N, C-alpha and C positions, 0 to 999 in steps of 0.2 A: 173137369176140364180144367177152372184154373188152378187148381191145386196142382194139374201137372204143368203147367205153363210156370207157375211159383219155380217149380220144381227145376224147370230147363233151365229156367235162368237164374238160379242159385248154383247149378253147377257151371254155366258158362261164366259167370262171376267167379268161382275156387279155381278151375281152372286158369283162366287170365292171370289170377292171384299168386298161383303155383311158377306159370311161365314166368313171370317178373322174376318171383323170389328166387327160380331157378338160375336167370339168368347173371341174379346179383350175385348168388352164392357159387355158379361158373367163374366171375369174375375174381372175386376174393381166392377163391384159390389158385386162380392162374398168379395173382399178386403174389401169394403164400409162395407159391412155385418159382417165384421170379421168371416167369411167362408172359408178363404187363406189369407197366407201370404206370403210374398216374404225373407223372412229371410233364408231359403234352397235353392235358386237357385243354387246355387254351385253344389247341387246333378244332377241338370238338365244340368249342363255344363259340364258332363264328368270328374268334377274334382275331386271327391272321389275313391279315391283307393281302400278304405276299410271301413268297420265297424265294429270296435269291441264290443259285448255285453257280459260285464261281472259283475256277482253278486256281490252287495255290502257286503255280508255275508261271500262270499268264492270267493277269489282270483283264486283259482285252478278251478274256474267253469266259463270258459271263451269261446268263440267260436267267431270265423274271418268270416266275411260274405264278400267275394269278389263277387258272381256271380251278374252280371248286373240287371239282372232281380227282384232279392231281393232287391238290392240298388235302383233301381227305386220304387219299394217296401215300402221302408222306406221312399222315396222321395215322394212321394205320401200322407202318413199317413202325415207327417211333417208339408209337407205344405198346407193340408186341418185343420190342426189343431186351435184352437180357442187360440190368443194372451189374457193373462189377468194379473192381477195385483195381486203377489202373490202366492206363494205354498201352496199344503197341506199340512194340519198339521200331515204328516207320515213322520219316517226316507225313506232316498232310497233304492228301492230293485235292481234296478240295475243301471250301469254307460256305457255309449253309449261313445264310442269313434270313432268319423269321421277323419279319415285321409288322407289329401289334400295334397301331394306333403310330402315337409317337417314339416308342421305344424300339431295339433291336437286339435279337437274340442271337448270339452268332457261336456256331458250332463249326467243331474242324472234323474233316471224314476221311479215315485212309480206305481208299478202295482195296477191295480181295480179303481184306484183313480180318474177316468171319471165323475162320477156325480157330483162335488161338482160346482163352481165358482171358484175353485184357482188351480193351474196349477200341474199336475201330469208332466211334462218332461219341465226340467228346467236346465239354465246354473245361472253363476253369475250376467247375465244381462237382462235374458226376462223369464217367465212362460209362459207355453201353454199348455191348457187342450186337450190332444191327445185322439182320439177314440182306443174304447176297440178293435177295429180290431188290434192294434199293440198286444195286448196281447193273441187274436185269432188266428191271422196271423203269427206272429214271435216268441213271447216268448213260448207259448205253443207248436209250432215245435221245438225247441229246447231241451226245456225239455224232448217230447218224445223220442227225438234220446238218451237223457241222461237215460230212462228206470226208470223217475220219476211214481212212484206209483200212482194208476189209483184214481185220486179222493183225495188227499194227504191231504189236510185240514182235510177233514172228520176221515178219519182212524187216525190222528196225535193228533189234538188237541180234537176228542171225546174221544182216549184211554185215555188223560192225564185227561179231565175234570173225567171220569168215577174212574177212581182212585182218584182224591179230594174227590170228591164226596163220594167215600166207604170212605173215611178217615177224613170227616170234623168235626166229635165231635171231635175227639184228634188233629185235626189241628185248632180248634178253643179253644182249651181246654186252661186258663192261659194268655189267651191274646198274645199270644208271634205273633211275627212279622215272615210272613212266605214268604221269598223267591221263587219264581218258574224261575230255571236254565234249558231255554231251547237253551240259546247261545252258551253251551258249547257241545251239541249235533251235533258234527263239518258235519257228514255224511248227514245230511239233512238243514242246515243254507241256502242250496241255495235256498231251497223250501218254507223258510220260508218268509210270503210278512208280510208288516208293519200292513196292515187293519187288516190281516187275525191275526196275534199278537193281535192288542188291541180289536179285537171281542172274541179272548179267553179270555183274561184276563177282557174283562169284566163279563162273563159269570163265571172264577173263583171268582171273587170279590163277586159275588152274595152269592156265599156258604163260601168264606172264607175271609170276609170284610177286615182282615191286610196283605193281599197277596199281593206282587208284583213282578213285573219280573226283575228278577237279572241284573244289565245295570252294570258288572266292580265291584262291591259292596258286594262282596258274604259275608263278615267278618261282614254288619251291621244286618243281618237274625239269630233269634233264632232256624230255623227250615228252610232247605232245600231240595226242592222235583227237583229230579235231573232227568233226561232225558237222557238218551241215547240211539239211535237206534243201534239193535244187527245186522241186516239186514236187506233187502228189496229185493223184485223183485214188475212186475208190478200189480202182484196178491196179494202178500203177503208180509209181514209186520212185524216184532217184536223188543221191544223194553224194557229196562229193567227201572223200574222207582223205584227211590230210596226216602225215606222220611228218613232224617237223622236231629233227636234231638240233638241239639250243647250241649244243658243243661246236658241232661243224657246221650250224648253218644249212645242212642239207634236210631236203623235202621228198617223200615218197607221194604221189596223190595218184589216189583211185576211186576212180570212177564209177558208181552202183547205179545198173541201172535194172528194175524189177519189174515183171508183170506178173499179174495173179492170172491164172488160166487153170479153169475147175477146181476153185476154191484151194489153190496152190501158187506158192511163190516161186515162180522162178527170178534165181538172182545171179547175175551178170557183172565181174569184178573187171574192171578196163582199165588198159591205162594212159588212154586219148579217151578226150573227150568226144562222145559221138556226134555225129554232123548235124544228126536232128535234132540236138537240144537247143 
């Protein structure tokens, strides 16, 4: 009987050892296949006090993460990131600050840039491709808590494109340079992402070939298309889009009034300011 018990104990111990060895082998295989990295192990050692996530375009849009489960979730995403050479050719959308005692590690993050072979999460030393789960599980939850309009990029960029399309003959007349000013739309810069902006500008230049996004160079353009968000809720969005011709001092003002019904935005372009604004 004792012999049987000893055999049972030995079997259990061997099984446990094989299990531990198996985990180690799996991890080593993942590292070899670039499916796992060891650069963020300090997360897994309870050394991280907090993670601060801040918009690169709006410093007031800032969230502090101290919940241990969420920090563990961030670790899981970063430790499974693929190490690559070089970063995606877009400006950073978010800055991640990882606080470890008195030290702070800073990383840049580009939303949506996970389909290329270039990094979307990086610091000055290394670049990584992080899964889109970082968008879905972390970033979107932060935005929802801040009452971001539903399908923001659809209503925002599409409404601007509709105004440009409506006035494209005027904007193309005389070969004047046209500057698109969305950087000054301070109420929503935290929701503007580099990939969305690039797609938007590609659509704009198909209609107005001489159009460019203003980047602290407003003075170089003959015509300015300015966008100013007038107010928004989850299912409502309002803005004023002004086309300013600096040559003859003329203006075309469009009031954009949008309502989301059944997950579809109804975009209304008006020449006069609505009485209920």
